[in-house]
N, CA, C and O atoms as a GROMACS GRO file, in nm:
protein
  316
    1UNK      N    1  -1.722  -1.459   0.615
    1UNK     CA    2  -1.611  -1.458   0.521
    1UNK      C    3  -1.572  -1.316   0.484
    1UNK      O    4  -1.453  -1.283   0.481
    2UNK      N    5  -1.672  -1.228   0.456
    2UNK     CA    6  -1.639  -1.092   0.419
    2UNK      C    7  -1.570  -1.017   0.532
    2UNK      O    8  -1.490  -0.927   0.508
    3UNK      N    9  -1.600  -1.054   0.655
    3UNK     CA   10  -1.532  -0.992   0.769
    3UNK      C   11  -1.382  -1.020   0.763
    3UNK      O   12  -1.301  -0.933   0.793
    4UNK      N   13  -1.348  -1.143   0.724
    4UNK     CA   14  -1.206  -1.178   0.709
    4UNK      C   15  -1.140  -1.096   0.599
    4UNK      O   16  -1.025  -1.056   0.611
    5UNK      N   17  -1.214  -1.073   0.492
    5UNK     CA   18  -1.161  -0.993   0.382
    5UNK      C   19  -1.137  -0.850   0.429
    5UNK      O   20  -1.031  -0.793   0.402
    6UNK      N   21  -1.233  -0.794   0.498
    6UNK     CA   22  -1.219  -0.657   0.550
    6UNK      C   23  -1.100  -0.648   0.647
    6UNK      O   24  -1.024  -0.551   0.642
    7UNK      N   25  -1.085  -0.747   0.734
    7UNK     CA   26  -0.972  -0.748   0.828
    7UNK      C   27  -0.839  -0.760   0.753
    7UNK      O   28  -0.741  -0.695   0.788
    8UNK      N   29  -0.837  -0.843   0.650
    8UNK     CA   30  -0.716  -0.859   0.572
    8UNK      C   31  -0.679  -0.729   0.501
    8UNK      O   32  -0.562  -0.690   0.497
    9UNK      N   33  -0.778  -0.664   0.446
    9UNK     CA   34  -0.754  -0.537   0.378
    9UNK      C   35  -0.703  -0.432   0.477
    9UNK      O   36  -0.613  -0.354   0.445
   10UNK      N   37  -0.759  -0.431   0.596
   10UNK     CA   38  -0.712  -0.338   0.699
   10UNK      C   39  -0.567  -0.368   0.735
   10UNK      O   40  -0.488  -0.276   0.759
   11UNK      N   41  -0.531  -0.496   0.739
   11UNK     CA   42  -0.394  -0.534   0.768
   11UNK      C   43  -0.298  -0.488   0.659
   11UNK      O   44  -0.187  -0.445   0.688
   12UNK      N   45  -0.342  -0.498   0.533
   12UNK     CA   46  -0.260  -0.451   0.422
   12UNK      C   47  -0.240  -0.301   0.432
   12UNK      O   48  -0.129  -0.251   0.414
   13UNK      N   49  -0.347  -0.229   0.462
   13UNK     CA   50  -0.338  -0.084   0.476
   13UNK      C   51  -0.241  -0.046   0.586
   13UNK      O   52  -0.158   0.043   0.569
   14UNK      N   53  -0.251  -0.112   0.699
   14UNK     CA   54  -0.161  -0.084   0.811
   14UNK      C   55  -0.016  -0.112   0.774
   14UNK      O   56   0.074  -0.034   0.806
   15UNK      N   57   0.007  -0.223   0.706
   15UNK     CA   58   0.143  -0.257   0.664
   15UNK      C   59   0.198  -0.156   0.564
   15UNK      O   60   0.315  -0.118   0.573
   16UNK      N   61   0.116  -0.113   0.472
   16UNK     CA   62   0.160  -0.014   0.374
   16UNK      C   63   0.194   0.119   0.442
   16UNK      O   64   0.292   0.184   0.406
   17UNK      N   65   0.114   0.157   0.539
   17UNK     CA   66   0.142   0.281   0.612
   17UNK      C   67   0.274   0.271   0.688
   17UNK      O   68   0.352   0.366   0.692
   18UNK      N   69   0.298   0.157   0.748
   18UNK     CA   70   0.425   0.136   0.819
   18UNK      C   71   0.543   0.142   0.723
   18UNK      O   72   0.644   0.205   0.752
   19UNK      N   73   0.529   0.077   0.609
   19UNK     CA   74   0.636   0.076   0.510
   19UNK      C   75   0.664   0.218   0.460
   19UNK      O   76   0.780   0.258   0.447
   20UNK      N   77   0.559   0.293   0.432
   20UNK     CA   78   0.577   0.431   0.386
   20UNK      C   79   0.648   0.515   0.492
   20UNK      O   80   0.734   0.597   0.460
   21UNK      N   81   0.614   0.493   0.616
   21UNK     CA   82   0.680   0.566   0.726
   21UNK      C   83   0.829   0.532   0.732
   21UNK      O   84   0.913   0.620   0.752
   22UNK      N   85   0.861   0.405   0.715
   22UNK     CA   86   1.001   0.362   0.716
   22UNK      C   87   1.076   0.429   0.601
   22UNK      O   88   1.187   0.479   0.620
   23UNK      N   89   1.016   0.429   0.482
   23UNK     CA   90   1.081   0.494   0.368
   23UNK      C   91   1.104   0.643   0.394
   23UNK      O   92   1.212   0.695   0.368
   24UNK      N   93   1.002   0.710   0.445
   24UNK     CA   94   1.014   0.853   0.471
   24UNK      C   95   1.120   0.881   0.576
   24UNK      O   96   1.197   0.976   0.563
   25UNK      N   97   1.126   0.800   0.678
   25UNK     CA   98   1.228   0.816   0.782
   25UNK      C   99   1.368   0.796   0.724
   25UNK      O  100   1.462   0.867   0.759
   26UNK      N  101   1.379   0.700   0.634
   26UNK     CA  102   1.509   0.673   0.572
   26UNK      C  103   1.552   0.790   0.484
   26UNK      O  104   1.670   0.825   0.481
   27UNK      N  105   1.459   0.849   0.413
   27UNK     CA  106   1.491   0.966   0.332
   27UNK      C  107   1.543   1.080   0.419
   27UNK      O  108   1.638   1.149   0.382
   28UNK      N  109   1.481   1.101   0.534
   28UNK     CA  110   1.525   1.205   0.626
   28UNK      C  111   1.666   1.174   0.675
   28UNK      O  112   1.751   1.263   0.683
   29UNK      N  113   1.691   1.048   0.708
   29UNK     CA  114   1.825   1.007   0.753
   29UNK      C  115   1.930   1.030   0.645
   29UNK      O  116   2.039   1.078   0.673
   30UNK      N  117   1.895   0.995   0.522
   30UNK     CA  118   1.990   1.014   0.413
   30UNK      C  119   2.022   1.162   0.393
   30UNK      O  120   2.137   1.197   0.367
   31UNK      N  121   1.922   1.246   0.406
   31UNK     CA  122   1.946   1.390   0.393
   31UNK      C  123   2.039   1.439   0.503
   31UNK      O  124   2.128   1.520   0.478
   32UNK      N  125   2.019   1.390   0.625
   32UNK     CA  126   2.105   1.430   0.737
   32UNK      C  127   2.248   1.379   0.718
   32UNK      O  128   2.343   1.441   0.765
   33UNK      N  129   2.261   1.264   0.651
   33UNK     CA  130   2.393   1.206   0.626
   33UNK      C  131   2.467   1.277   0.513
   33UNK      O  132   2.585   1.250   0.488
   34UNK      N  133   2.399   1.368   0.445
   34UNK     CA  134   2.462   1.443   0.339
   34UNK      C  135   2.459   1.378   0.202
   34UNK      O  136   2.537   1.414   0.114
   35UNK      N  137   2.370   1.283   0.184
   35UNK     CA  138   2.357   1.218   0.053
   35UNK      C  139   2.314   1.324  -0.049
   35UNK      O  140   2.238   1.416  -0.017
   36UNK      N  141   2.364   1.310  -0.171
   36UNK     CA  142   2.334   1.405  -0.278
   36UNK      C  143   2.184   1.432  -0.288
   36UNK      O  144   2.102   1.339  -0.289
   37UNK      N  145   2.149   1.561  -0.296
   37UNK     CA  146   2.009   1.600  -0.300
   37UNK      C  147   1.937   1.543  -0.422
   37UNK      O  148   1.819   1.509  -0.415
   38UNK      N  149   2.008   1.531  -0.534
   38UNK     CA  150   1.948   1.472  -0.654
   38UNK      C  151   1.912   1.326  -0.634
   38UNK      O  152   1.807   1.280  -0.680
   39UNK      N  153   1.998   1.254  -0.564
   39UNK     CA  154   1.969   1.113  -0.533
   39UNK      C  155   1.848   1.102  -0.441
   39UNK      O  156   1.763   1.015  -0.458
   40UNK      N  157   1.842   1.191  -0.344
   40UNK     CA  158   1.728   1.188  -0.251
   40UNK      C  159   1.599   1.220  -0.325
   40UNK      O  160   1.496   1.157  -0.301
   41UNK      N  161   1.603   1.318  -0.414
   41UNK     CA  162   1.483   1.352  -0.493
   41UNK      C  163   1.437   1.231  -0.575
   41UNK      O  164   1.318   1.204  -0.586
   42UNK      N  165   1.533   1.161  -0.632
   42UNK     CA  166   1.501   1.042  -0.711
   42UNK      C  167   1.433   0.936  -0.623
   42UNK      O  168   1.334   0.875  -0.663
   43UNK      N  169   1.488   0.917  -0.504
   43UNK     CA  170   1.428   0.821  -0.411
   43UNK      C  171   1.290   0.867  -0.366
   43UNK      O  172   1.199   0.785  -0.349
   44UNK      N  173   1.273   0.998  -0.347
   44UNK     CA  174   1.142   1.051  -0.308
   44UNK      C  175   1.038   1.019  -0.415
   44UNK      O  176   0.924   0.982  -0.383
   45UNK      N  177   1.076   1.032  -0.541
   45UNK     CA  178   0.983   0.999  -0.650
   45UNK      C  179   0.944   0.852  -0.643
   45UNK      O  180   0.829   0.817  -0.668
   46UNK      N  181   1.039   0.766  -0.612
   46UNK     CA  182   1.009   0.624  -0.597
   46UNK      C  183   0.914   0.597  -0.482
   46UNK      O  184   0.822   0.516  -0.494
   47UNK      N  185   0.936   0.664  -0.370
   47UNK     CA  186   0.848   0.648  -0.254
   47UNK      C  187   0.707   0.695  -0.289
   47UNK      O  188   0.609   0.628  -0.254
   48UNK      N  189   0.697   0.809  -0.356
   48UNK     CA  190   0.564   0.858  -0.396
   48UNK      C  191   0.496   0.762  -0.493
   48UNK      O  192   0.375   0.741  -0.485
   49UNK      N  193   0.572   0.704  -0.584
   49UNK     CA  194   0.515   0.606  -0.678
   49UNK      C  195   0.463   0.484  -0.603
   49UNK      O  196   0.358   0.430  -0.637
   50UNK      N  197   0.536   0.441  -0.502
   50UNK     CA  198   0.492   0.325  -0.423
   50UNK      C  199   0.365   0.359  -0.345
   50UNK      O  200   0.275   0.275  -0.334
   51UNK      N  201   0.357   0.480  -0.291
   51UNK     CA  202   0.236   0.522  -0.221
   51UNK      C  203   0.117   0.521  -0.316
   51UNK      O  204   0.009   0.472  -0.282
   52UNK      N  205   0.137   0.577  -0.436
   52UNK     CA  206   0.029   0.579  -0.536
   52UNK      C  207  -0.013   0.438  -0.574
   52UNK      O  208  -0.133   0.409  -0.585
   53UNK      N  209   0.083   0.350  -0.594
   53UNK     CA  210   0.052   0.212  -0.629
   53UNK      C  211  -0.025   0.145  -0.516
   53UNK      O  212  -0.119   0.068  -0.540
   54UNK      N  213   0.013   0.173  -0.393
   54UNK     CA  214  -0.057   0.117  -0.278
   54UNK      C  215  -0.201   0.165  -0.271
   54UNK      O  216  -0.293   0.087  -0.244
   55UNK      N  217  -0.220   0.295  -0.297
   55UNK     CA  218  -0.357   0.349  -0.296
   55UNK      C  219  -0.439   0.285  -0.407
   55UNK      O  220  -0.557   0.253  -0.388
   56UNK      N  221  -0.378   0.266  -0.523
   56UNK     CA  222  -0.448   0.202  -0.634
   56UNK      C  223  -0.488   0.059  -0.598
   56UNK      O  224  -0.600   0.017  -0.623
   57UNK      N  225  -0.395  -0.014  -0.539
   57UNK     CA  226  -0.422  -0.152  -0.496
   57UNK      C  227  -0.540  -0.154  -0.398
   57UNK      O  228  -0.632  -0.235  -0.414
   58UNK      N  229  -0.537  -0.066  -0.299
   58UNK     CA  230  -0.643  -0.064  -0.198
   58UNK      C  231  -0.777  -0.022  -0.258
   58UNK      O  232  -0.882  -0.072  -0.217
   59UNK      N  233  -0.773   0.070  -0.352
   59UNK     CA  234  -0.897   0.114  -0.418
   59UNK      C  235  -0.960  -0.002  -0.494
   59UNK      O  236  -1.081  -0.024  -0.485
   60UNK      N  237  -0.878  -0.076  -0.569
   60UNK     CA  238  -0.931  -0.191  -0.642
   60UNK      C  239  -0.980  -0.300  -0.548
   60UNK      O  240  -1.083  -0.362  -0.573
   61UNK      N  241  -0.907  -0.322  -0.441
   61UNK     CA  242  -0.950  -0.424  -0.344
   61UNK      C  243  -1.085  -0.386  -0.285
   61UNK      O  244  -1.174  -0.470  -0.272
   62UNK      N  245  -1.100  -0.259  -0.249
   62UNK     CA  246  -1.228  -0.214  -0.193
   62UNK      C  247  -1.339  -0.228  -0.296
   62UNK      O  248  -1.451  -0.265  -0.263
   63UNK      N  249  -1.308  -0.198  -0.420
   63UNK     CA  250  -1.405  -0.213  -0.529
   63UNK      C  251  -1.454  -0.357  -0.539
   63UNK      O  252  -1.574  -0.382  -0.550
   64UNK      N  253  -1.361  -0.453  -0.535
   64UNK     CA  254  -1.400  -0.593  -0.546
   64UNK      C  255  -1.479  -0.638  -0.423
   64UNK      O  256  -1.572  -0.718  -0.435
   65UNK      N  257  -1.442  -0.588  -0.307
   65UNK     CA  258  -1.518  -0.623  -0.186
   65UNK      C  259  -1.662  -0.576  -0.200
   65UNK      O  260  -1.756  -0.650  -0.168
   66UNK      N  261  -1.679  -0.454  -0.248
   66UNK     CA  262  -1.814  -0.400  -0.264
   66UNK      C  263  -1.894  -0.476  -0.370
   66UNK      O  264  -2.016  -0.485  -0.360
   67UNK      N  265  -1.826  -0.530  -0.470
   67UNK     CA  266  -1.894  -0.602  -0.577
   67UNK      C  267  -1.933  -0.743  -0.538
   67UNK      O  268  -2.016  -0.806  -0.605
   68UNK      N  269  -1.875  -0.794  -0.431
   68UNK     CA  270  -1.908  -0.931  -0.389
   68UNK      C  271  -2.048  -0.932  -0.330
   68UNK      O  272  -2.068  -0.898  -0.213
   69UNK      N  273  -2.142  -0.971  -0.411
   69UNK     CA  274  -2.280  -0.969  -0.364
   69UNK      C  275  -2.329  -1.108  -0.327
   69UNK      O  276  -2.445  -1.125  -0.289
   70UNK      N  277  -2.245  -1.206  -0.338
   70UNK     CA  278  -2.285  -1.342  -0.305
   70UNK      C  279  -2.163  -1.431  -0.298
   70UNK      O  280  -2.052  -1.390  -0.329
   71UNK      N  281  -2.186  -1.550  -0.257
   71UNK     CA  282  -2.074  -1.642  -0.237
   71UNK      C  283  -2.016  -1.695  -0.368
   71UNK      O  284  -1.903  -1.743  -0.368
   72UNK      N  285  -2.090  -1.686  -0.480
   72UNK     CA  286  -2.040  -1.740  -0.606
   72UNK      C  287  -1.910  -1.670  -0.646
   72UNK      O  288  -1.812  -1.737  -0.678
   73UNK      N  289  -1.908  -1.538  -0.645
   73UNK     CA  290  -1.787  -1.465  -0.682
   73UNK      C  291  -1.676  -1.494  -0.583
   73UNK      O  292  -1.561  -1.514  -0.622
   74UNK      N  293  -1.708  -1.498  -0.455
   74UNK     CA  294  -1.609  -1.526  -0.352
   74UNK      C  295  -1.554  -1.667  -0.369
   74UNK      O  296  -1.434  -1.688  -0.358
   75UNK      N  297  -1.641  -1.762  -0.396
   75UNK     CA  298  -1.596  -1.901  -0.416
   75UNK      C  299  -1.500  -1.910  -0.534
   75UNK      O  300  -1.402  -1.984  -0.527
   76UNK      N  301  -1.528  -1.836  -0.642
   76UNK     CA  302  -1.440  -1.838  -0.758
   76UNK      C  303  -1.304  -1.781  -0.722
   76UNK      O  304  -1.202  -1.831  -0.770
   77UNK      N  305  -1.300  -1.679  -0.640
   77UNK     CA  306  -1.174  -1.617  -0.602
   77UNK      C  307  -1.090  -1.711  -0.516
   77UNK      O  308  -0.967  -1.709  -0.522
   78UNK      N  309  -1.155  -1.794  -0.436
   78UNK     CA  310  -1.085  -1.882  -0.342
   78UNK      C  311  -1.039  -2.011  -0.407
   78UNK      O  312  -0.964  -2.086  -0.344
   79UNK      N  313  -1.082  -2.040  -0.529
   79UNK     CA  314  -1.042  -2.165  -0.595
   79UNK      C  315  -0.898  -2.162  -0.637
   79UNK      O  316  -0.848  -2.258  -0.695
   0.00000   0.00000   0.00000
């Protein structure tokens, strides 16, 4: 069961990395299109906030995985 959790977490990490790459690429495209620099800076702050939130999510997920020392906690989570 824990192997599935680890695989799922790895999938979330991979998806978050892909999403961040898409956002960063879009910011570069917007800059090339001549979008106002202030608007781009605002969007950059949003992208950075999403990255931070993603790292926080993954940190907490890893924390809970490490704390699962038996099936009782896991069973409660799956209910």
